[in-house]
C-alpha positions as a Markdown table, in Angstrom:
| # | Residue | x | y | z |
|---|---|---|---|---|
| 1 | Met | 25.7 | 77.5 | 21.7 |
| 2 | Ser | 24.0 | 77.5 | 25.0 |
| 3 | Ile | 21.1 | 75.3 | 26.0 |
| 4 | Arg | 18.1 | 77.0 | 27.4 |
| 5 | Pro | 16.1 | 75.6 | 30.3 |
| 6 | Leu | 13.1 | 75.0 | 28.1 |
| 7 | Asp | 15.3 | 72.9 | 25.6 |
| 8 | Met | 16.7 | 71.0 | 28.5 |
| 9 | Gln | 13.3 | 70.0 | 29.6 |
| 10 | Val | 12.6 | 68.5 | 26.1 |
| 11 | Met | 16.0 | 66.9 | 25.7 |
| 12 | Ile | 16.1 | 65.0 | 29.0 |
| 13 | Pro | 13.1 | 62.7 | 28.4 |
| 14 | Lys | 14.5 | 61.9 | 24.9 |
| 15 | Thr | 18.0 | 60.7 | 26.1 |
| 16 | Pro | 17.0 | 57.1 | 26.6 |
| 17 | Glu | 15.5 | 57.0 | 23.1 |
| 18 | Val | 18.7 | 58.5 | 21.6 |
| 19 | Ser | 20.9 | 56.2 | 23.5 |
| 20 | Gln | 18.9 | 53.2 | 22.4 |
| 21 | Arg | 19.2 | 54.3 | 18.8 |
| 22 | Gln | 22.9 | 54.6 | 19.1 |
| 23 | Gln | 23.2 | 51.2 | 20.7 |
| 24 | Leu | 21.2 | 49.7 | 17.8 |
| 25 | Glu | 23.4 | 51.3 | 15.2 |
| 26 | Phe | 26.5 | 50.0 | 17.0 |
| 27 | Gln | 25.0 | 46.5 | 17.2 |
| 28 | Lys | 23.9 | 46.7 | 13.5 |
| 29 | Ser | 27.5 | 47.4 | 12.3 |
| 30 | Gly | 28.8 | 44.5 | 14.5 |
| 31 | Leu | 26.2 | 42.1 | 13.1 |
| 32 | Glu | 27.0 | 43.1 | 9.5 |
| 33 | Gln | 30.7 | 42.4 | 10.1 |
| 34 | Gln | 29.9 | 39.1 | 11.7 |
| 35 | Gln | 27.6 | 38.1 | 8.8 |
| 36 | Ala | 30.3 | 39.1 | 6.3 |
| 37 | Gln | 32.9 | 36.9 | 8.1 |
| 38 | Met | 30.5 | 34.0 | 8.2 |
| 39 | Ala | 29.8 | 34.3 | 4.5 |
| 40 | Ala | 33.5 | 34.5 | 3.7 |
| 41 | Gln | 34.1 | 31.4 | 5.8 |
| 42 | Lys | 31.3 | 29.5 | 4.1 |
| 43 | Gln | 32.6 | 30.4 | 0.7 |
| 44 | Glu | 36.1 | 29.4 | 1.6 |
| 45 | Lys | 34.9 | 26.0 | 3.0 |
| 46 | Gln | 32.8 | 25.4 | -0.2 |
| 47 | Gln | 35.8 | 26.1 | -2.4 |
| 48 | Tyr | 38.0 | 23.8 | -0.4 |
| 49 | Gln | 35.4 | 21.0 | -0.7 |
| 50 | Gln | 35.2 | 21.5 | -4.5 |
| 51 | Val | 39.0 | 21.0 | -4.7 |
| 52 | Ile | 38.7 | 17.8 | -2.6 |
| 53 | Lys | 35.9 | 16.4 | -4.7 |
| 54 | Ser | 37.7 | 17.1 | -8.0 |
| 55 | Asn | 40.8 | 15.4 | -6.7 |
| 56 | Glu | 38.8 | 12.4 | -5.6 |
| 57 | Ser | 37.2 | 12.0 | -9.0 |
| 58 | Gln | 40.6 | 12.2 | -10.7 |
| 59 | Lys | 42.0 | 9.5 | -8.4 |
| 60 | Ala | 39.0 | 7.3 | -9.3 |
| 61 | Ala | 39.6 | 7.6 | -13.0 |
| 62 | Ile | 43.3 | 6.9 | -12.6 |
| 63 | Tyr | 42.5 | 3.9 | -10.4 |
| 64 | Glu | 40.1 | 2.5 | -13.0 |
| 65 | Lys | 42.7 | 2.8 | -15.7 |
| 66 | Gly | 45.3 | 1.1 | -13.4 |
| 67 | Glu | 42.9 | -1.8 | -12.7 |
| 68 | Lys | 42.3 | -2.4 | -16.4 |
| 69 | Asn | 45.9 | -2.3 | -17.3 |
| 70 | Arg | 47.2 | -4.2 | -14.3 |
| 71 | Gln | 45.9 | -7.8 | -14.2 |
| 72 | Ser | 47.4 | -10.6 | -12.2 |
| 73 | Pro | 49.3 | -13.3 | -14.0 |
| 74 | Gln | 46.7 | -15.8 | -13.0 |
| 75 | Gln | 43.9 | -13.9 | -14.7 |
| 76 | Asn | 46.1 | -13.7 | -17.8 |
| 77 | Lys | 46.6 | -17.5 | -17.8 |
| 78 | Lys | 42.9 | -18.1 | -17.3 |
| 79 | Lys | 42.1 | -15.8 | -20.3 |
| 80 | Lys | 44.6 | -17.6 | -22.5 |
| 81 | Gln | 43.2 | -21.0 | -21.5 |
| 82 | Leu | 39.7 | -19.9 | -22.3 |
| 83 | Glu | 40.8 | -18.6 | -25.7 |
| 84 | Lys | 42.6 | -21.9 | -26.5 |
| 85 | Glu | 39.5 | -23.9 | -25.5 |
| 86 | Lys | 37.3 | -21.8 | -27.7 |
| 87 | Lys | 39.7 | -22.2 | -30.6 |
| 88 | Glu | 39.8 | -26.0 | -30.0 |
| 89 | Asp | 36.0 | -26.2 | -29.9 |
| 90 | Ile | 35.8 | -24.3 | -33.2 |
| 91 | Arg | 38.4 | -26.5 | -34.8 |
| 92 | Gly | 36.7 | -29.7 | -33.5 |
| 93 | Lys | 33.4 | -28.6 | -35.0 |
| 94 | Lys | 34.8 | -28.1 | -38.4 |
| 95 | Ser | 34.9 | -31.1 | -40.6 |
| 96 | Gly | 37.0 | -31.7 | -43.6 |
| 97 | His | 34.1 | -33.1 | -45.6 |
| 98 | Ile | 32.3 | -31.0 | -48.2 |
| 99 | Asp | 29.2 | -32.3 | -49.9 |
| 100 | Ile | 28.4 | -30.6 | -53.1 |
| 101 | Arg | 25.5 | -31.6 | -55.5 |
| 102 | Ile | 25.1 | -30.3 | -58.9 |
């Protein structure tokens, strides 16, 4: 297919417009790829943080259980002493005297 001189006169002024459109299409595809990459990285980072947060919460629960079960011997002695004192106070308040009237 040959180009006639009249067609050439119409095509030459339109070449910058056509080249600009091609450049925009090329940039558009590059931007779409870049946005897809950024979205994938963001999603990956979010999933990684969720794993870390869940592990931290599990550690906290285990730590709390360990604290409740593990008490120092001094704390155990103090608790036993307090219980003995309470029992002695209760025993001391009781009297062996019963007053019944009929």
